[in-house]
N, C-alpha and C positions, 0 to 999 in steps of 0.2 A: 535502489534496493533501503537503502541505510533509510530514505526519509519514508517510505511505506511502512514500515514496521515499526517502526517511530510512535509513529503515524495510527497505529495498530496495535498498540502494547495493550490500553485498557480491555481491548478487546479478550485478545491471549489470559491478561489474566485471571476476566471474568469466565471464558474456558472450563480454564484450570481452576479455577473455585468450586463451579459445578462438577469436573473427576472429581477432586478433592471428599466434593459432599457423597459420588457415590461411592467410593474406599471406604467412606466413614461408615456409613450405612451399611458393607458386605461387612464390616469389624467387627459394627455393629451386632448382627445375626449370628458371625459365627463369634461372637460372645454369651452371647444367645444362647444356641447349642449348647456350647462349652458348661453355660451354667446349667441347662438342665441335665447334662449327661456327670455332672458330681453330684444329684439332689440325687440319680436314681443310684451313683454305686456308693452315698451316703446310705438312701434308706436301705440297700442289700446287706450293709457292712451290719446294719444297727440289722436288721431284722438274722442275722447269725449271731448278731454277740446276746439275741436279748435281750436289749434295752428296751424301753419304753420312751421317745423321744416328738415330741410336737413336732410333726414336718408338714409344708405348705400342701394343701390335697394336690392333684391333679388340676381339678376344677381354681383351681388358684394363683395355681403355674399359668395355667391357658389366658386367666385375666390378665398378669404380672406382664405375660408372653404379649397379645393383644395392645395392653397400653403400651409395653416398649414402641410397637409395629408402631402402634401410633405416633408414636412422639416424629419416630427415625422420620416415619413420610411425611409429615407435616414438616418438619423442619426440611427435608428432599425438595415437598414444592417451595415452601417458599427462599431457598438459593434459587428454582429456575424461576418461580413466577418472581425475583429482583433480577434476576440475570436477563428475561426476558425485557424487563420496562425499561435492562439500563442499553441494552441492547439499541431498544426503538431510541429514543433520545440519542445516542451519542455516535452511532450507525454517518447517519445525515450528516454530521460539525469533520468525519473519520475522511464523508465524498469530501466535502469541503474543502478542509487543506489541501488532500490528492490532486485536489483540480486547482489549488494556493499555490502548491509547489510546480506542478504544470507552465499552468502561466507566467509563474516567476523565472522557470527554463528558455525557454520559446522567449522572454526578454531582454534574458542577458546572451540568449544563441544571436539573436538580430542583432543587438547592441554590438555582439565582436565583427560579425559579418561587414555590418554598418560602420564602422573603426575601418575596418582594411581597407573596405568599398576607397576611400574617402580618401586614404592613405595612399591608395597606387594610383587615385587620382592625382593626387598632388606633385605624387614624381612621377610620374607619364605624360607634364605636359596640356596638362586639363584635362586629362581621357580620365572618364570613366572601361574599367574590361569590360570589353565586349563580349560575341559569344564566348567562347574558353572561360570563361569567367573564375572559375571550379580551379583551373589549370596556372590564369594568373594568379593568384592569388595564395596556392599552394607552394607555388616551386618562383624557380626565380627566372627575371623576364629584362630584355632590355629595353630600354629608356621606350622604345615602338613598341612593346609590349608582345614581343615578340621570344621563343623561351633564349635563356642565355644565364651569363652569371653575374649582373653588375647591382639587379635591386629586388627586395623580399626577399624568402615567401615573408606575404601575408597575413596569414593565418600561421604557422610552425607547424598544427597539429593535420592530419586530415580534416578535410573537407564537414566541418556540424552538420548535423543529424536536428531531421525535426523534430524538439522535444512529445511530441505530440501524436503524432505516427513513427515517428523512427526510420524519416526514407532522408536522403541527404540528396537526394537528385533538385536537380537543381531547372526547372523549365523558362523557358528562355523569349522572351516575347515583347517585342518592339515597345510596346506601351502599354503601360498595367492596367488589368482588365478596374473593374469596377468590384468585385468579388473572386472569389476562391474559385480554379479553375472544377474542383473535385481532386485531380489527381495526384494529390499529395504533396510536400517536396515542403520542396521556394518557387515564389515565383521571383525572375530578375528582370526590368529594363534595360535592355545595352542599349538604348537611348540618355534615357533620364538618369539613370546606373542609383535608382532603384529596387529597392530588395521586401520584399511580404515573405510569409505564409504561407505557402496556398490551401490553406486548412480553411474547413468551414467552421462553428461550434464555436460559443464565448467559455472565456475567461472566470472566474470568480467572481471576476469585478464589475461584468457582464459587458466585455469591453471583446467585438469580435476576435477571435484571431489574426486575423483578417488586417485590423488595422494599429496592430501592434506597434 
């Protein structure tokens, strides 16, 4: 979430600018109405005092109002145009940044799990975890891989989620397939100790998630 907010903060700024432009437009219109009211009040007072003062005619006041409206509308349209152009250019870059974060998070999770499996193998007579891989990496075991208090755990926290699909389920296979199964989470070969993301698609680098 913090990475997402950080990558989208320019968009938030643009939207804030558009909102500020709308507020400025409303303030300008309010000031214009107040100016017209002040002119009317001044006209009434001068008429009551019998003084002759040249004031703007209604036509002149309307022309001034139209010019003010045109300027404000032009400013707002310019802001909308620049904001739209900015979003069209920057949004693809933000999507790329998000994809880069996901790919990096997946690579990090895979490295953590693979290191844990290798450490397990070193301390368990050169045997990788079996189909109980989640329990064997997250709890203490005996040298034979049974529940105990001699070795481990190799993952201090709960088993990592797949950052792409947010699943932590591990699908056990005898041999690693050539492609993900589509079920999500992780794939683990109990024969070879190979561990992969059971995820379709590519990262921002162009590498398949399955091949990381």
